[in-house]
PAGU-328890 format. One line per 10 residues: number of its first residue (from 1); for each residue x, y, z of N, C-alpha, C, O. Coordinates in steps of 0.2 Angstrom, whole numbers, plus 2048, in hexadecimal, padded with zeros to 3 digits. Layout:
BEGIN
NUM> X,Y,Z,X,Y,Z,X,Y,Z,X,Y,Z; ...
! end
This chain:
BEGIN
1> 33F,4DD,B52,340,4DB,B4A,341,4DF,B46,33C,4E3,B46; 345,4E1,B41,345,4E5,B3B,340,4E3,B36,33F,4DD,B34; 33C,4E8,B34,338,4E8,B2F,33C,4E7,B29,342,4E9,B28; 339,4E3,B23,33D,4E3,B1D,33B,4E7,B18,336,4EA,B18; 341,4E9,B14,33E,4EF,B10,33B,4EC,B09,33E,4E7,B06; 336,4EF,B07,332,4EC,B01,335,4F0,AFB,335,4F6,AFA; 337,4EB,AF7,33A,4EF,AF0,337,4EB,AEB,335,4E5,AEB; 336,4EF,AE5,333,4EC,ADE,337,4E8,ADA,334,4E4,AD6; 33D,4E8,ADB,341,4E3,AD7,348,4E1,AD9,34A,4E5,ADD; 34B,4DD,AD7,352,4DB,ADA,356,4E0,AD6,35C,4E1,AD9
11> 355,4E4,AD2,35A,4E8,ACF,35A,4EE,AD3,35D,4F3,AD2; 356,4EF,AD7,356,4F4,ADC,35D,4F4,AE2,360,4F9,AE4; 35E,4ED,AE3,363,4EC,AE8,369,4E8,AE5,36E,4E6,AE9; 369,4E6,ADF,36E,4E2,ADC,376,4E4,ADD,37B,4E1,ADE; 375,4EB,ADD,37D,4ED,ADD,380,4EC,AE4,387,4EC,AE5; 37C,4EA,AE9,37F,4E9,AF0,382,4E3,AF1,386,4E2,AF6; 381,4DD,AEC,382,4D6,AEE,387,4D4,AE7,386,4D6,AE1; 38C,4D0,AE9,38F,4CD,AE4,38E,4C6,AE3,390,4C3,ADE; 389,4C2,AE7,387,4BB,AE7,380,4BA,AEA,37F,4BD,AEF; 37B,4B6,AE7,375,4B6,AE9,375,4AF,AEA,377,4AB,AE6
21> 373,4AD,AEF,370,4A5,AF1,36A,4A4,AF1,367,4A6,AF6; 367,4A2,AEC,35F,4A2,AEB,35C,49B,AEB,35E,496,AE8; 357,49B,AEE,352,496,AEF,350,493,AE9,351,497,AE4; 34D,48D,AE8,34B,48B,AE1,343,48A,AE2,33F,48E,ADF; 340,485,AE5,33A,484,AE4,336,489,AE8,338,48A,AEE; 331,48E,AE5,32D,493,AE7,330,499,AE7,32D,49E,AE9; 336,49A,AE3,339,4A0,AE2,33A,4A0,ADA,337,4A5,AD7; 33D,49B,AD7,33E,49B,AD0,339,497,ACC,338,498,AC6; 336,492,AD0,331,48E,ACD,32C,48C,AD1,32D,48D,AD7; 326,488,AD0,323,485,AD5,322,47E,AD6,31D,47C,AD9
31> 326,47A,AD2,326,473,AD1,322,472,ACB,322,46C,AC9; 320,476,AC9,31C,475,AC1,31E,47A,ABC,31F,477,AB6; 320,47F,ABD,323,484,AB7,326,489,ABA,326,48B,AC0; 32A,48D,AB7,32F,491,AB9,32B,499,AB9,327,49B,AB5; 32E,49C,ABF,32B,4A3,ABF,32F,4A7,ABA,335,4A8,ABC; 32D,4A9,AB6,331,4AE,AB1,335,4B3,AB2,33B,4B3,AB0; 331,4B8,AB6,334,4BE,AB9,33A,4BC,ABD,33F,4BF,ABD; 339,4B8,AC1,33E,4B5,AC7,344,4B3,AC3,349,4B3,AC6; 344,4AF,ABC,34A,4AC,ABA,34E,4B2,AB6,354,4B3,AB6; 349,4B7,AB4,34C,4BC,AB1,351,4C0,AB5,356,4C3,AB3
41> 34E,4C1,ABB,352,4C6,AC0,359,4C4,AC2,35E,4C7,AC2; 358,4BC,AC3,35E,4B8,AC4,364,4B9,ABE,36A,4BA,ABF; 361,4B8,AB8,365,4B9,AB2,369,4C1,AB0,36E,4C3,AAE; 364,4C5,AB3,367,4CC,AB2,36C,4CC,AB8,372,4CF,AB6; 36C,4CA,ABD,371,4CB,AC3,377,4C7,AC0,37C,4CA,AC2; 377,4C2,ABD,37C,4BF,ABA,380,4C3,AB5,386,4C3,AB5; 37B,4C6,AB1,37F,4CA,AAB,382,4D0,AAF,386,4D3,AAB; 37F,4D3,AB5,384,4D7,AB6,38A,4D5,ABB,38E,4D9,ABD; 38B,4D0,ABB,392,4CE,ABD,391,4CA,AC4,396,4C9,AC8; 38A,4C8,AC6,38A,4C5,ACC,38A,4BE,ACC,38A,4BB,AC7
51> 38B,4BA,AD2,38B,4B2,AD1,384,4B0,AD5,382,4B3,ADA; 381,4AC,AD2,37B,4A9,AD5,37D,4A2,AD6,37F,49E,AD2; 37B,4A0,ADD,37A,498,AE0,375,496,AE1,372,498,AE6; 370,492,ADE,369,490,AE1,36C,48B,AE5,371,487,AE5; 367,48C,AEC,368,488,AF3,362,486,AF3,35D,48A,AF2; 361,47F,AF4,35A,47B,AF5,35A,476,AFA,35F,472,AFA; 355,475,AFC,354,470,B02,352,469,AFE,350,464,B01; 351,469,AF8,350,463,AF5,355,45D,AF7,35B,45E,AF7; 353,458,AF8,356,452,AFC,35A,44D,AF7,35A,447,AF8; 35C,450,AF1,360,44D,AEB,365,451,AE9,364,457,AEA
61> 36A,44F,AE6,370,451,AE4,36D,457,ADF,367,457,ADD; 372,45C,ADE,371,461,AD9,36F,460,AD2,36D,464,ACE; 371,45B,AD0,372,458,AC8,369,457,AC7,366,458,AC2; 365,454,ACC,360,452,ACC,35A,459,ACD,354,458,ACB; 35D,45D,AD2,359,464,AD1,359,467,ACB,355,46A,AC8; 35F,467,AC8,360,46B,AC2,35D,468,ABB,35C,46B,AB6; 35C,462,ABC,358,45D,AB5,351,45F,AB5,34E,45F,AB0; 34E,462,ABB,348,463,AB9,347,46A,AB7,341,46B,AB5; 34C,46F,AB6,34C,476,AB4,348,478,AAE,343,47B,AAD; 34D,474,AA8,34A,476,AA2,343,474,AA0,33F,478,A9D
71> 341,46E,AA2,33A,46C,AA1,335,471,AA4,32F,471,AA1; 336,474,AA8,331,479,AAC,334,480,AAA,331,485,AAD; 338,481,AA5,339,487,AA2,33F,48C,AA6,33E,492,AA6; 343,489,AAB,348,48D,AAE,34E,48D,AAA,351,487,AA9; 350,492,AA7,356,493,AA3,35C,490,AA8,35C,490,AAE; 362,48E,AA2,368,48D,AA6,36B,494,AA9,36E,494,AAE; 36B,49A,AA4,36E,4A0,AA7,36B,4A3,AAD,36D,4A8,AAE; 366,49F,AB1,364,4A1,AB7,36A,4A1,ABC,36A,4A5,AC0; 36D,49C,ABD,373,49B,AC2,379,498,ABE,37A,496,AB9; 37E,499,AC4,385,496,AC4,385,48F,AC5,388,48B,AC2
81> 383,48E,ACB,383,488,ACE,37D,486,AD3,378,48A,AD4; 37C,481,AD5,377,47E,ADA,37A,47A,AE0,37E,476,AE0; 377,47B,AE6,379,477,AEC,373,474,AEE,36F,479,AEE; 371,46E,AEF,36C,46C,AF3,36D,469,AFA,372,469,AFD; 368,468,AFD,368,465,B04,36A,45D,B01,36E,45A,B05; 369,45A,AFD,36C,454,AFB,372,454,AFA,375,44F,AFC; 375,459,AF8,37D,45A,AF8,380,45A,AFF,385,456,B01; 37D,45E,B03,37F,45F,B0A,37E,458,B0D,383,455,B10; 379,455,B0C,377,44F,B0F,37C,449,B0C,37F,445,B10; 37E,449,B07,382,444,B04,389,445,B08,38D,441,B09
91> 38A,44D,B09,391,44C,B0D,391,449,B14,396,445,B16; 38B,44B,B18,38A,448,B1E,38A,441,B1D,38D,43E,B22; 387,43D,B18,386,436,B19,38C,433,B17,38D,42E,B1B; 391,435,B13,397,434,B10,39C,433,B17,3A0,42F,B17; 39B,436,B1D,39F,433,B23,39B,42F,B29,39B,42F,B2F; 397,42D,B24,393,426,B29,392,420,B25,38D,41D,B26; 397,41E,B22,396,418,B1D,397,412,B22,396,40C,B20; 39A,413,B27,39A,40D,B2C,394,40C,B30,394,408,B34; 38F,410,B30,38B,410,B34,385,40D,B31,384,40D,B2B; 37F,40A,B35,37A,407,B33,374,40B,B32,371,40D,B37
101> 372,40D,B2B,36D,412,B2A,365,410,B2A,363,40C,B25; 361,413,B2D,359,412,B2C,356,416,B27,354,41B,B2A; 355,415,B21,353,41A,B1C,34C,41B,B1C,348,416,B1C; 34A,421,B1E,342,422,B20,340,427,B1B,343,42C,B1A; 339,424,B17,335,429,B13,337,428,B0C,33C,426,B09; 332,42C,B09,332,42C,B00,334,425,AFE,339,424,AFB; 32F,420,AFF,330,419,AFD,336,415,AFF,336,40F,AFE; 33A,418,B03,340,414,B06,343,410,B00,345,40B,B01; 343,412,AFA,345,40D,AF5,34A,412,AF1,34A,418,AF2; 34E,40E,AEC,353,412,AE8,350,415,AE2,353,41A,ADF
111> 349,413,AE0,347,416,ADA,346,41E,AD9,347,421,AD4; 344,420,ADE,344,427,ADF,34A,42B,AE2,34C,430,AE0; 34D,428,AE7,351,42B,AEB,359,429,AEA,35D,42A,AEE; 359,424,AE5,361,421,AE4,367,426,AE4,36D,425,AE6; 365,42C,AE2,36A,432,AE0,36D,434,AE6,372,436,AE6; 368,434,AEB,36B,437,AF2,370,432,AF5,374,435,AF8; 370,42B,AF4,375,427,AF7,37A,424,AF2,380,421,AF4; 378,424,AEC,37D,422,AE6,384,423,AE7,386,428,AE7; 388,41C,AE8,390,41E,AE8,392,41E,AEE,398,41D,AEF; 38E,41F,AF4,38F,41F,AFA,390,41A,AFE,393,41A,B04
121> 38F,413,AFB,38E,40D,AFE,38C,40D,B06,38F,40A,B0A; 386,40F,B07,383,410,B0E,380,409,B0F,37D,405,B0B; 381,408,B17,37E,401,B19,378,403,B1C,378,405,B22; 372,401,B18,36B,401,B1A,36A,3FC,B1F,36C,3F7,B1F; 365,3FE,B24,364,3F8,B29,35C,3FA,B2B,35A,400,B29; 358,3F6,B2F,353,3F6,B31,353,3FC,B38,358,3FE,B3B; 34C,3FE,B39,34D,402,B3F,350,400,B46,353,403,B4A; 34E,3FA,B46,351,3F6,B4C,358,3F5,B4D,35B,3F4,B52; 35B,3F5,B47,363,3F4,B47,367,3FB,B46,36D,3FC,B47; 362,400,B43,366,405,B41,36B,409,B46,36A,408,B4C
131> 370,40E,B44,373,412,B48,372,418,B46,374,41D,B4A; 36E,41A,B40,36D,422,B3D,367,420,B39,366,41B,B36; 362,427,B3A,35C,427,B36,35E,42D,B31,362,432,B32; 35C,42B,B2A,35D,42F,B25,354,431,B23,351,42C,B20; 352,436,B24,34C,438,B21,34B,43C,B1C,34D,442,B1B; 349,438,B16,349,43C,B0F,342,43F,B0F,341,444,B0B; 33C,43D,B12,336,440,B11,330,43A,B12,332,435,B14; 32A,43B,B11,326,438,B12,324,432,B0D,326,433,B07; 321,42D,B0F,321,427,B09,31C,429,B04,31E,428,AFE; 317,42D,B06,313,42F,B01,311,437,B03,30C,438,B07
141> 315,43B,B00,316,443,B02,30F,446,B00,30E,44C,B03; 30B,444,AFC,305,447,AFB,2FF,445,B00,2FB,449,B00; 2FF,43F,B02,2FA,43C,B05,2FA,43A,B0C,2F5,439,B10; 302,439,B0E,303,438,B15,303,43E,B19,306,443,B17; 300,43D,B21,301,442,B25,308,440,B2A,309,43A,B2C; 30C,446,B2B,312,444,B30,310,442,B36,314,43D,B39; 30A,443,B39,309,43F,B3F,308,438,B40,308,435,B46; 307,435,B3A,305,42F,B39,30C,42B,B39,30C,425,B38; 313,42E,B3A,319,42C,B3B,31C,42C,B42,322,42B,B44; 317,42F,B46,31A,430,B4C,31C,42B,B50,321,42D,B53
151> 31A,425,B51,31A,41F,B55,320,41C,B51,325,419,B55; 321,41C,B4B,328,419,B48,32E,41E,B4A,333,41B,B4A; 32E,425,B4B,333,429,B4B,335,428,B52,33B,428,B53; 32F,426,B57,331,426,B5D,336,420,B5E,33A,422,B63; 336,41B,B5B,33B,415,B5C,341,418,B5A,344,418,B5F; 343,41C,B56,34A,41F,B55,34C,424,B5A,351,424,B5D; 347,429,B5A,348,42C,B62,34B,428,B67,350,429,B69; 346,424,B6A,346,421,B70,34E,41D,B71,350,41C,B76; 351,41B,B6A,356,418,B6B,35D,41D,B6A,363,41C,B6B; 35A,423,B69,360,429,B69,363,428,B62,369,429,B62
161> 360,426,B5C,363,426,B56,364,42D,B54,35E,431,B55; 368,430,B52,368,437,B4D,365,436,B46,366,432,B43; 361,43B,B45,35E,43C,B3F,361,440,B3B,362,446,B3D; 362,43E,B34,365,444,B2E,35F,445,B2B,35B,440,B28; 35E,44B,B2B,357,44E,B27,359,44F,B20,35D,454,B21; 358,44D,B1B,35A,44F,B14,357,455,B11,35A,459,B0D; 351,456,B15,34D,45C,B11,34A,45F,B18,346,45C,B1B; 34D,466,B1B,34A,469,B21,343,46C,B20,340,46D,B25; 341,46D,B1A,33B,470,B18,336,46C,B1B,336,466,B1C; 330,46F,B1E,32A,46C,B21,326,46B,B1B,324,465,B1A
171> 324,470,B16,320,46F,B11,323,473,B0B,325,479,B0B; 321,470,B04,323,474,AFE,31D,475,AFA,319,471,AFA; 31C,47A,AF6,317,47A,AF2,319,478,AEB,31D,47B,AE7; 315,472,AE8,316,470,AE2,310,472,ADE,30B,46F,ADF; 310,476,AD9,30A,47A,AD5,306,47E,ADB,308,483,ADE; 300,47B,ADC,2FC,47F,AE1,2F9,47A,AE7,2F4,47C,AEA; 2FE,475,AE8,2FD,472,AEE,304,472,AF2,309,473,AEF; 303,471,AF9,307,471,AFE,308,469,B00,304,466,B02; 310,467,B00,310,461,B02,316,45F,B07,31B,463,B07; 315,45B,B0B,318,45A,B11,321,457,B0F,322,454,B0A
181> 325,45A,B13,32C,459,B12,331,455,B17,32E,453,B1C; 335,453,B16,339,44F,B1C,339,453,B23,339,451,B29; 339,45A,B21,33A,45F,B28,334,45D,B2C,334,45F,B32; 32F,45B,B2A,329,45A,B2E,329,453,B33,327,452,B38; 32D,44E,B30,32F,448,B34,333,44A,B38,332,449,B3E; 339,44E,B37,33E,451,B3C,33B,454,B42,33E,453,B47; 337,458,B41,334,45D,B46,330,457,B4C,330,458,B52; 32D,453,B48,32A,44E,B4D,330,449,B51,330,447,B57; 334,448,B4E,33A,444,B50,33E,449,B57,341,447,B5C; 33E,44F,B55,341,452,B5A,33B,454,B61,33D,455,B66
191> 335,454,B5E,330,454,B64,331,44E,B68,331,44F,B6E; 332,449,B65,334,443,B69,33B,442,B6D,33C,43D,B6F; 33E,446,B6C,345,446,B6F,349,444,B6B,34F,442,B6E; 349,443,B64,34E,441,B61,354,447,B5E,352,44D,B5F; 359,446,B5D,35E,44A,B5A,35E,44A,B52,35F,445,B4F; 35D,450,B4F,35E,450,B48,363,455,B45,364,45A,B48; 366,453,B40,36B,456,B3C,369,459,B35,368,455,B30; 369,45E,B35,367,462,B2F,36C,465,B2A,36F,46A,B2B; 36D,461,B24,372,464,B20,370,46B,B1C,374,46F,B1B; 369,46B,B1B,366,46F,B17,364,476,B1B,365,477,B21
201> 361,47B,B17,35F,482,B1A,35B,480,B20,358,47A,B20; 35A,484,B25,360,48A,B27,366,489,B2A,368,48E,B2E; 369,483,B29,36F,480,B2D,376,482,B28,375,483,B22; 37B,482,B2C,381,484,B28,385,480,B23,388,483,B1F; 383,479,B23,387,475,B1F,385,478,B17,38A,47A,B13; 37F,478,B16,37D,47A,B0E,37F,481,B0B,380,481,B05; 380,487,B11,382,48C,B10,38B,48C,B0F,38E,48F,B0A; 38E,488,B13,395,486,B12,396,484,B0B,399,488,B07; 392,47E,B09,394,47D,B01,393,482,AFC,396,482,AF7; 38D,486,AFE,38A,48A,AF9,391,48F,AF8,394,490,AF2
211> 393,494,AFE,397,497,AFD,39E,496,AFA,3A1,49A,AF7; 39F,48E,AFB,3A6,48C,AF9,3A5,48C,AF1,3A9,48D,AED; 39E,489,AEE,39D,489,AE7,39E,491,AE4,3A2,493,AE0; 39A,495,AE7,39A,49D,AE6,3A2,49F,AE4,3A4,4A2,ADF; 3A7,49C,AEA,3AD,49F,AEA,3B1,49C,AE4,3B6,49F,AE1; 3B0,496,AE2,3B3,493,ADC,3B1,496,AD5,3B5,497,AD1; 3AB,498,AD6,3A8,49B,ACF,3AA,4A2,ACF,3AC,4A4,ACA; 3AB,4A7,AD4,3AD,4AC,AD4,3B5,4AE,AD4,3B7,4B4,AD2; 3B8,4A9,AD6,3BF,4AA,AD6,3C1,4AC,ADE,3C7,4AC,ADF; 3BD,4AD,AE2,3BD,4B0,AE9,3B7,4B0,AEE,3B1,4B0,AEB
221> 3B8,4B0,AF4,3B2,4B0,AF8,3AE,4B4,AF7,3B0,4BA,AF5; 3A7,4B3,AF8,3A3,4BA,AF7,3A3,4BD,AFC,3A3,4BB,B02; 3A3,4C5,AFB,3A3,4C9,AFF,39B,4CD,B02,39A,4D0,B07; 397,4CB,AFD,390,4CF,AFF,38B,4C9,AFC,38A,4C7,AF6; 388,4C6,B01,383,4C1,AFE,37B,4C2,B01,379,4C3,B07; 378,4C2,AFB,36F,4C3,AFC,36C,4BB,AFC,36E,4B6,AF8; 369,4BA,B01,365,4B2,B00,35E,4B5,AFF,35B,4B9,B02; 35B,4B1,AF9,354,4B2,AF8,351,4AB,AF8,353,4A6,AF7; 34A,4AE,AFB,346,4A8,AFD,340,4A9,AFF,33F,4AF,B00; 33A,4A4,B00,333,4A3,B02,332,4A2,B07,32D,4A3,B09
231> 337,49F,B0B,335,49C,B12,33A,4A1,B19,340,4A2,B19; 335,4A2,B1C,337,4A6,B21,33C,4A1,B26,342,4A3,B29; 339,49B,B26,33D,495,B2C,343,493,B29,348,493,B2D; 344,492,B23,34B,490,B20,34E,495,B1C,354,496,B1D; 34C,498,B17,34F,49D,B14,351,4A4,B17,356,4A6,B16; 34D,4A8,B1A,34F,4AD,B1E,352,4AD,B24,357,4B0,B26; 350,4A7,B27,354,4A6,B2D,35A,4A2,B2C,35F,4A3,B30; 35B,49F,B27,363,49C,B26,367,4A3,B23,36C,4A3,B25; 364,4A8,B1F,368,4AD,B1D,36A,4B3,B23,36F,4B7,B23; 366,4B3,B28,368,4B6,B2D,36D,4B2,B33,372,4B5,B35
241> 36B,4AD,B34,371,4A9,B37,377,4A9,B34,37C,4A8,B38; 378,4A9,B2D,37F,4A9,B2A,380,4B1,B2A,386,4B2,B27; 37E,4B6,B2C,380,4BD,B2C,37E,4BF,B25,381,4C4,B23; 37A,4BD,B21,378,4BF,B1B,371,4C3,B1B,36D,4C3,B1F; 370,4C8,B15,36A,4CB,B13,365,4C6,B10,367,4C1,B0C; 35F,4C6,B11,35A,4C2,B10,354,4C6,B0B,352,4CB,B0D; 353,4C4,B06,34E,4C6,B01,347,4C2,B01,348,4BD,AFD; 342,4C3,B04,33C,4BE,B05,338,4BF,AFE,337,4C5,AFC; 336,4BA,AFC,330,4BA,AF6,32C,4B7,AF6,32D,4B1,AF8; 324,4B9,AF5,320,4B5,AF6,31C,4B1,AF3,316,4B1,AF3
251> 320,4AE,AEF,31C,4AA,AE9,31E,4A2,AEB,31F,49E,AE7; 31E,4A0,AF2,320,49A,AF4,31A,497,AF9,315,495,AF7; 31D,496,AFF,319,493,B04,313,497,B06,30D,494,B06; 313,49C,B07,30E,4A0,B0A,309,4A2,B04,30B,4A4,AFF; 303,4A2,B07,2FD,4A6,B03,2FC,4AC,B04,2F8,4AD,B09; 2FF,4B2,B01,2FF,4B9,B02,2F9,4BD,AFF,2F8,4BC,AF9; 2F4,4C0,B02,2F0,4C3,AFF,2F1,4CA,AFD,2F6,4CB,AF9; 2ED,4CF,AFE,2EE,4D7,AFB,2F2,4DA,AFF,2F6,4DE,AFC; 2F3,4D9,B05,2F8,4DD,B0A,2FE,4DA,B0B,2FF,4D9,B11; 302,4D8,B06,309,4D5,B07,30D,4D7,B0D,30F,4D3,B11
261> 30D,4DD,B0E,312,4E0,B12,310,4DE,B19,315,4DC,B1D; 30A,4E0,B1C,308,4DD,B22,307,4D7,B22,309,4D5,B28; 305,4D2,B1F,306,4CB,B1F,30D,4C9,B20,30E,4C4,B24; 311,4CB,B1C,318,4C8,B1D,31C,4CA,B25,31F,4C6,B28; 31A,4D0,B27,31A,4D2,B2E,319,4CC,B33,31D,4CA,B36; 313,4CA,B33,310,4C5,B36,314,4BF,B35,317,4BD,B3A; 314,4BC,B2E,317,4B6,B2D,31F,4B6,B30,321,4B1,B33; 323,4BC,B2F,329,4BB,B32,32A,4BB,B39,32E,4B8,B3C; 325,4BE,B3D,324,4BE,B44,323,4B7,B45,326,4B4,B4A; 31E,4B3,B42,31C,4AD,B45,322,4A8,B44,323,4A3,B48
271> 327,4A9,B41,32D,4A6,B3F,334,4A8,B44,339,4A6,B45; 332,4AE,B47,338,4B2,B49,33E,4B1,B46,343,4AF,B48; 33D,4B5,B3F,340,4B5,B39,341,4BC,B36,33C,4C0,B38; 346,4BF,B33,347,4C5,B31,348,4C5,B29,34A,4BF,B27; 347,4C9,B26,348,4CB,B1E,34B,4D2,B1E,348,4D6,B21; 350,4D3,B1A,353,4D9,B18,34E,4DC,B14,34B,4E2,B15; 34C,4D8,B0E,349,4DB,B08,344,4D6,B08,344,4D0,B0B; 33D,4D8,B04,337,4D5,B03,334,4D7,AFB,334,4DD,AF9; 331,4D3,AF9,32D,4D4,AF2,328,4CD,AF1,32A,4C8,AF3; 322,4D0,AEF,31E,4CB,AEC,320,4C4,AE8,31F,4BE,AE9
281> 325,4C7,AE5,327,4C1,ADF,32E,4C3,ADD,32F,4C9,ADE; 332,4BF,ADB,338,4C1,AD9,337,4C4,AD3,334,4C1,ACE; 33B,4CA,AD2,33C,4CD,ACA,342,4D2,ACB,346,4D3,AD0; 342,4D5,AC4,348,4D9,AC4,347,4DF,AC6,34B,4E3,AC6
! end
């Protein structure tokens, strides 16, 4: 495994890339407030002529992701466009309008997640009648334990139902708290023998959509792409799988101490992931 090269700022390497695909949660904000130096770094990259597409595993369309930016202090000038796992999931669901879908997690209602399904005219059904499982998250993401869902998940796996996982993340940081995501349930589903379709990172669909957006913005296909993120399992592995350089930043999932370099090597090794570059927090 190649060791990442540690840099002090994005400005050191910015000239190497024309496009950045940047993670959102844990990189430019923590779910409560913006990381100002990170936002400034992306603004400067764009001012120098680069394209920034935010790429997030949030299980909602990009309009909902963006709607939280201003209240947290994320400026509009940070990005050119945004692509979410919700966008990629809607693309997958649009091809399954004739199927009966078991909607699992995050209150299983329209109040919170209607934007994921709105306008698709999906046919929702009970677990017993369903042909596909749509996993959005845990019903109570702060209090529930994914293991409590194992018996329920066994029902779908035993029937051979494919699961669409709207958010491949296992956990995400909200303020100073880590909360479970849909990926934790998908992992159990796979342990029980079920098949999971992941539209989000580190899988190809969300990168395909992101690159298409970048090409529309720049008027041509990106030639040199840098992926920035805080997750070895999704951001860094996804970058490597797509053949892009990865920049790992330590402001998200992992709790890093004083020896960032050594800790990062261990972390990447645990996930069998690589990063071309690394820094404790994104800044210019």
